[in-house]
N, C-alpha and C positions, 0 to 999 in steps of 0.2 A: 528642594524637591527630592522625593524618595524614589529610588530607582529599583526596579525588579530585574534581576538577572535571568535571562532566558537561556536555557541549555540548548545547544545546537548539536544534534547527533547527525553525522553524515553516513548515509547508508548506500553510497556509490558502489562500494566493493561487494555488497550483498543485494540489495533491491535493485540498484542501478545496473548490476551485471545481468539481470533478468531481461534487459533490453534484448530484443530479438537479434541474433547474430553476433552478440558480444561475448567474449571470454577472455579475460585478462590472464596472462602468464603469472607465475609466482614472483618473478622479478618485476613485473609491472605493478602488481598488487602491492609489494613491499615499497616501491617508490612512491606510489600514490598515498599509502598510508603515512609514510614519513612526511610528505607535503602537507597532507591534512592536519596532522598533529603539530608539527614543528613550525610550519609557514603559515597556513591558513588559520591555525589555532582554533579549530572546532573543539568542543568539549569532549565528544566521544565519537567513535567510529564503529559501525557495524560491518564486519569484514567478510562474512560467509555464512552458509548454512551448515550445520553439522551433518555428517554421514553422506555428503554428496559424492565425493570422488577422492581417489588418492592424491590427484593434483591439487585439489582444493585443501586437503589435509596438510600437504607440504607447504602451500602458500600460507595457511594460518600459522603453521609452526615457525616459518621464517619471520612473520610479523610479530608473533608473541615473544620470540627470542630477542628481537630487536627492541620491543616495547619493554620487556622485562629489564633489559640493560640500561634503558633510558628513562625508567620511572613512569611509563605510559601504560602499564599493563591493566590497570583498573579502568582505563579509557577504552579498551578493546573489547567489543562485544560479538557474540556469535548467536545466531538464530538456532533454537533447539526445539525439540518436540516432546510431547508427553508419551514416552515410549519405554517405560520401566528402567530408565537409567542408561539406555544405549548412547543417547546423546551426551549425557554427563561423562561416560567413559571416553568417548571420542574428545570431548573438550579437555579432559585431564591430560590425555596423551598428547594433545595438540599444544597444551600449555596455556589455555585460556582461562579466565577467572570470572567472567561475567556472562550469564546466559540471558537471551531474550526469548522466553518460553512462549511458543505459539499455542494459544488457546482459542476457544470459540467465543466470539462476541455476539452471535445472534443465534436464536433458537432454530432457525432454518438450517444453518451449518451444522449445529450440533445434532439435530434430528437426522437429517439426510445424509451427512457425510460420515459422522461418527456413529450414528444410530445408538445414542446413549441419552440417559436422563441427565438433568442438571446435577443431581446429587451424585451420580457415577462420575461425571466429569470433574466435579469439584474435588472429590476424593482423590482422583489420580493426580489432579494438579497439585494438591496438597502434599501428596507423596513425593512428587517430583521436586517441589521446592525443598522439603525437608532433606531429601537425599543430596541435593546441591549444597544445602547449608552444611550438612555433615562432612562434606568433602571440600569445603572452603570456597564454594562458588556462590557469587551473589546472583540474585534473580530479579530481572524485570519481566513483565508479562505483557504480550500482545493480546488484544481481544479482536481476533480476526473477524472481518465483516461487521464491525462495531456499528458503522453508520446505518447499515440495514437493520441491525439489531435495534437501534434507537427508533427507527421508523416503524418497525413492524412487530417487535417483541421486547418493548421497553421493560416490561415486568421481569423478563429473564435478565436483561442487562442490569437492573437494579438488584436483582437477587445475587448475580454474580459479584457485583461490587460489594454487597454486604459480606459475602464470603471472602473475597480477596483482601478486604480491609483488615481481616484478622490474621493475614499471613505475612511473614517476614519478607516483603518484597520492597525493592528499592523505587521502582517506577511502574506505573500502569499506563500502557501505551494504547492510544485510541486511533486505529487506522480507518480511513475512508477507503477500504480495500478496493472497491470498484470505481471510485471517483464519481460518486453520484450526489454528493451533498451540494447544496446551495449555500452561499455566505450566511443567509438568515439561519438555516439549520445548523451550520457549524457553530454560530454564536449560542443558539438556543440549547443544543445538545451539551456542549462543553460547560455552559453556564450552569445548567441544571445539575450536572455532575460535580462540578467544582463547589457549588454552593452547599451541596450535601456533604462533601467530604473535603473541606477546605485544607486540611493538613496533609492530604495525600498528594504525591507528585504525579501529575498527568502530562504525557507527551501526546502531541497531535501529529498524525501521519497523513498527509494529503497526497492524493493522486490527481492527475490533471486531465481526466478524460474529457471534461467540458471546458478546459482552459480556465478553470476557476480555482486552481491550486493555490496561487498566491492570495487571491481574495479570500478563500477559505482560511487560509493560515492567519490573515490579519484578524479575521473575526474570532477565531479560536483564541488567539492572544488577548483580544479585548475581553473575552469571556473569562479568562484566567488561566489558560493553559501555561504549563510551567516549562515545557520543552517542545522542540520541533525536530522532526526528521526531514532532512533535505537531501538532494542529490546534486552533484556537479553537472551542469548542463540539463538538469531536469531529466536525467536518464531513468529508465525504469520500464516495467511492463506496459504495454499497450501505448498510451500517450505520455507515459512517464510519471514522475513524481514532482512535487513542488520544487522549483529550481533554487539552488543556493544563491546565485547572484542577485536575481530580482528580490528574492525574500529578504536578504540581508540589507539591501538598499532601501527597501520599503520601511523596514523596522527602524533603521537609523534616521530616516527623513520624516516619517509620519507617526511614530509611536514614541514620543518623547520620554514617557515614563518607563520604557523598557530599554534594557542594554543587552548587547550581545558581545562576546569577546572575538568574533571573527575578524580577521585582518583583511579589510577591503582591498588593500594594495595588491594582494597576490591572487585575487579571485580570478582575473583574466589568465594569469600564468598557469594556475591549476587547471582551469577550463580548457586551455589549449593542450596541455599535456594529456589529459583524459580524452580529449578529442582524438589525438594521435594514437593512443593505446587502444581506444575502443573502435576506431574506424567510423564512428558516428559523427557526421559533420555538424557543427554549430551553424544554424541558419544566419545569414548575414544580417537579418533584421531582429535577432534575438536580444532582448532588452539586456543592457549592462555589458554582456560579453560578445555580442555580435560584431562582425567586422565593419558594419555601416552605421552603428548606432551613434557614433560621435562624429559623423561626416555631415557637414552642411553643404548642400548642393545648390540650392536656389540662390539667384543673385541677390535678391531682397534680404535673404538671411545673412549672407556674407557682409552686405552693406550694414545691416543692423549690428552685426558683431564688432564692426569698426566704429560704431557709434554708441559707446557705453554698454558694449556686450548685450544688446537688446534680445538676442536669442539664447542667452545662457540660462541654464537652470542649475539646480543643486547637484544634477547628475553630471559633474565635471569629470572628464576622462582622467584627470590626475588622480582622483580618488582611487582609481582601480589599476593604476599603473599603466596606462594606455598611451602615454606620449613619447617617451624617450626611446630611441632605437640606436643600436650600435652595429655599424657595419663589420662584417668579417670577410676576410679574404686571404689569398696566398701568403700575404705578408704578416698575417696575425700569428703571434706566438702563444704559448701556453697561458701567460699571465692575462692577456687580453681575452682569451676564450674563458678562462676561470672567472673573470669579472662578469662576462655575460651569463654564465651558468649561475653565479651567485644571484644575479637579478632575477633569474628564472626560478630561484629557490632549489637548485639542483647541486648534488655533489657526485663526482665521479672518482673512482680509484685511478691510481696512476696509469694503469694499463688501458682502461677505457678512455681516459683523457688523451692519451697519446694516440689512440685510434681516431677519436674525434678530431683532433689537430690534424692528423694526416688526411682524413677525409676532407676537411675544409681546405686544406692546401691543394688537394687534387682538384676539388670543385673550382677553387680560385684560379687554377691554371686554365680552366675551360671557360669560366664565366668570371666576370670582374667583381661581383658582389654576392656575399652570402650574408643574409640578415638574421637577427637574433630569433625571429619567428621560424626560421629554418631549423634551428638547433634541436627542438623536440623530435623532429623527423629523423635527424642524424642519429640522435641518441637512441631512439626506438629501434632503428635498423641495426645498431651495434648491439643492443641488448638482445635482439632476435638471435644474433650469432652465438649466444651463450646456451641456447636451448638445445644444441646438437654438436656432435663432433664433426669436424670437416674431413670427411672421408672421400668427398668428391670435389675436385677442383677443375674449373674450366680455365685451362691454361691460356688459350688464345683462340681467335676466330677471325675470319675474313669474311665480311658481309659485302656483297655486290648487288647493285641494282642499276641495270642499264636499259634504256629505251629499246623496245622490241625483243628483250630477252627476259626470261623468267629469272627473278631473284635466285641467288644461290649463296650457300654458306659453306665454308670449310672450317671445321672445328677440331680442337685438340683438348681432350679432357683426361684427367688422371683419377682413377677409381681404385681406392685402396692400394696406392702405390704403383699401379699399372697404367700406362698411357695408351690412349686410343685415338686415332684420327678418322675423320669421315667427311664426305662432301655430299651435299644434297641441294635440290631445288625446291621452291615452294612458291605459294601465291604472294608471299611477301618475306621480308628478310627474317622475321622471327619464325614464320611457318617453315622456311627453309632450314633455320637453326633446329627446330624441333624434329624435322624429318631426318636430319643428320643424327641427332640424338637418338632417335628411335632406331636408326640403323645400327648404332653401336649396341644398344641394349638388346636388340633382336638378335644379334650375333651372340650375346651373352645368355640368350634365352630367358630374358627377363622383360616384363611388361612395365610400361610407364603409366602413371595415373592419367585419367582422362581430364583434359582441360575443359572446365564447364563455364568459366566466366573470366573475363579479362578486363580490368578497369585501369585507365590511365588518368592521372590528374597532376596538376600543380598543387603542392601542399597548401591548403586554405590558410589564409593569414600570412602567407609569405609575401614579402614585398620586393622579391627578386625573381629572376628566371633561372636560377642556379640549379633548382632540383625539379626532378620528375619522378613521381612515385607510380609504380605499377603494381597492382594487387591482383593476384591470380588465384582463382579458386580451383582446386583439384579434387578429384574423386577417384578412390580406389575401391577394392572389394570391402575395405573396412570402414571408411569414413570419408567425410568431406573435410578439407582443410585449406587454409589460405597462406600464401606466402607473399612477401612485399619485397620489392627491389627499389633501390633509390640511386638515381644518377642524373647527370644533366641530359643524357640522350635517352629517348624513349625505348629504343630497342634494347640498349645495354641495360637499363633498369629491368626490363622483362627477363633478360638473361640472367641477372642476379637473382631475381625472384625464383627462376627455374633452378638455379644452382642450390638455393636453399631447399627447394623440393626434393632434389636428388639426394641431398645429405639426410633429410628427414626419413626418406624411404630406404636409405642405405644403412642407417644405424641399426 
């Protein structure tokens, strides 16, 4: 049997980050990029849009530096624009070598957004590709709104393809930008294009607005698509993109003539880490990676499993690394923790490993068991501490709550080397803590950000009660931002989140 290799491009760090409320830090982006290429073994990653922000630039630079040193640079891609070389200059400074040039795949977009004719657009695209080539940058092209283009302005799409077929591009990328395609259309549109241009490489980029992302991907592959764009956990704008987990499982089980290089064993691991860094929770019933998808509840199912595995399917949890767990506690040493980190596909430097070990020991003193699933949350909490200098330290506090009396708090904090103490009452222990804090900052004639949201949870996926995570949203005159605190006690985790906020506004 002859197998066709399908390229998998992960765009979690670019299109996936367009999920509402998601913004990865530079260290989080680098960690995810390493996992995607080294552990999950996707073929390519799209990591950012050019010209977005200084933070995005620094994130791209850190990834390209690592990728260059580890022979992955040709697998790292950046979304760019037809902008007279501004994106190219940005890429060169950031160290990237592959651009995904955003062009118009429908006459509607071209006419009403760019207000240009096809010939004008094609000329500018050609100039962008030539400039990139002259500066050692390879080009892939996106046909934005291609699906609507095929529905409503097919002559324009075919004219575009006649033009782009003459250009030195590596891949032509066909996005269902608004997620409007049916599986039948996905097959028909890709088949028509692939039949006309059998020697060109076409990627299919599905969105999931009608929950048809995976079905559309399957039909596009049957029609001859050469590559796919996927995101971890199906992250992306609106209803998200076609999800990595489900798509890979479907290809492996139902498309026998196609092969992908993605390592199924670490899909769940990468999904959980992205869940942690993004703050977007995986639904419990999410296929392949959800918490409940390998749990049999009904008695007849359990009975059947004992009788020749009657309720088993090809979706065995072992394929996705979902069965084994390793307990962690106060007796765990570095070697045991490193073993769990290796299973998660993570590496930490000695300093961060020491911090993780100490945190597990502290939690072990309070609770008996910390599970492997808790580790990403501990690591995320430690990575957060790298984002700012610790100019503010909450030294100690006394929290009191007695029947018939208002809760009160006495706190001691050090701000840039000077220690302050204050006592206050409040409607609860954390409210009393905040009132005491406001008293200190009022004396310093400084305002604290407004607390606009307060969320408490046990980390999803955890099989212990060792951790409680508090996520607080703050708002000052400049922006809204979030901080996270992690502890076995709810109030203490909120205090840790507040301490991070104080350091952010003090730097």
